[in-house]
C-alpha positions in Angstrom: 95.9 100.0 148.4 96.7 96.8 149.3 93.0 95.2 148.9 93.4 96.9 145.4 96.3 95.6 144.1 95.2 92.8 145.6 92.4 92.3 143.4 93.4 93.4 139.9 96.1 91.1 140.6 93.8 88.6 141.0 91.3 89.8 138.6 94.5 89.9 135.8 95.2 86.6 136.7 91.6 85.3 136.4 92.0 87.2 133.2 94.7 85.1 131.9 92.9 82.4 133.3 90.5 82.7 130.7 91.9 83.5 127.6 93.9 80.1 128.5 91.0 78.0 129.0 89.4 80.4 125.4 91.9 79.4 123.5 92.8 75.9 124.5 88.9 74.6 123.7 89.3 77.1 120.1 92.3 74.5 119.9 90.7 71.4 120.6 87.5 72.4 118.4 89.5 73.2 115.5 92.4 71.2 114.7 92.1 68.8 112.2 91.6 65.0 113.8 94.4 63.1 114.9 95.6 61.0 111.9 94.1 57.1 111.6 95.9 56.6 108.4 98.2 57.6 106.5 97.5 60.3 104.0 99.1 60.9 100.9 99.6 64.7 99.5 100.5 65.1 95.7 103.0 67.8 95.2 102.0 69.6 92.7 103.4 72.9 90.6 103.1 75.9 92.6 103.0 79.1 90.7 105.8 82.0 91.8 105.4 85.5 90.3 107.6 85.4 87.2 109.2 88.8 88.1 111.1 86.7 90.6 112.9 83.9 88.6 116.2 85.7 87.7 118.3 83.0 85.6 116.4 80.1 84.0 113.7 78.3 83.9 113.0 76.7 87.9 109.7 74.1 88.2 108.2 74.8 91.0 106.3 72.4 93.3 104.7 72.2 96.7 102.0 71.0 99.0 100.4 71.7 102.4 100.2 69.2 104.8 99.4 70.8 108.0 97.6 73.8 109.5 97.3 74.8 112.7 93.8 75.7 114.4 94.1 79.7 114.1 96.2 79.8 111.0 99.2 81.2 111.9 101.8 77.7 111.7 101.5 75.6 108.5 104.5 73.3 107.1 104.7 71.6 103.6 107.4 69.9 101.6 108.9 72.2 98.5 110.8 71.3 95.2 112.1 73.3 92.5 114.5 72.2 89.6 117.8 74.7 88.6 117.3 78.7 88.5 118.2 81.2 89.8 115.1 83.2 92.0 114.4 85.8 94.5 111.9 84.7 97.4 109.9 87.3 98.9 108.7 86.1 103.1 105.7 86.9 103.8 106.0 84.7 107.1 108.5 83.7 109.2 110.1 80.8 107.7 112.2 77.9 108.8 113.0 75.4 106.2 115.3 72.0 106.9 116.6 70.8 103.4 115.4 67.0 102.1 117.9 66.5 98.8 120.1 68.7 96.7 121.4 72.1 98.1 121.1 76.4 97.4 123.2 78.5 97.7 121.8 81.7 99.1 122.6 84.9 99.4 120.2 86.2 103.2 120.6 89.5 104.7 124.4 90.3 102.8 125.2 86.6 103.8 125.7 84.2 101.0 125.8 80.3 102.6 125.0 77.2 101.2 122.4 74.1 102.2 122.5 70.6 101.8 120.6 67.9 103.2 120.1 67.6 106.8 120.5 71.5 107.2 118.2 74.4 108.4 118.1 77.5 107.9 115.5 80.1 109.4 114.1 83.5 107.1 111.9 86.2 108.3 108.5 87.6 107.3 109.4 90.8 105.2 113.2 89.8 104.0 114.1 89.3 101.0 116.8 85.9 99.6 118.0 85.0 96.0 118.4 81.4 96.1 120.5 79.8 92.8 120.0 76.1 93.3 122.3 74.2 91.2 120.4 71.5 90.0 117.5 70.6 92.1 116.0 70.9 95.7 113.5 69.3 97.7 113.3 70.7 101.1 110.1 70.8 104.6 108.6 74.2 105.3 107.0 75.5 108.3 105.0 79.2 108.1 104.8 81.0 111.4 102.6 84.5 111.3 103.6 85.9 114.4 101.8 89.4 113.6 101.7 92.9 112.5 103.5 94.1 116.3 106.0 90.8 115.8 107.0 92.2 112.8 107.6 95.4 113.3 109.4 94.4 116.7 111.8 92.1 115.1 113.1 94.5 112.1 114.0 96.7 114.9 116.1 94.3 116.4 118.3 93.2 112.7 
């Protein structure tokens, strides 16, 4: 019995090591090349479902400047002008406000984000954003996968 348990533990440890090594190799092979110079990313028109816009005519713009080798994480810049709109989060999203401000109604709570402040929004949720004049923010999206998103809903 002790031999079987010991062999199972060694097998599990080797499997975890092999999986970790595989992920590391895949990361190195698929990662973008390290920067050798500054890159310019043009902020372009960002199409949003028109039914999301509740008031005004916000002009949405964005650009992605990073995507992880596994495609689960990406980062970028987003900006828009005055307006009120819903935002439907398909992935977990962390934001950091660079300029301007926004009043947010999210999961029964109201709060304001200003330059220098951040917030986190869970995949599968919706927020109402009211931008008084202008907002420019960074975003980082993370796809934790369906099992993690389902589990997260249980703990809300």
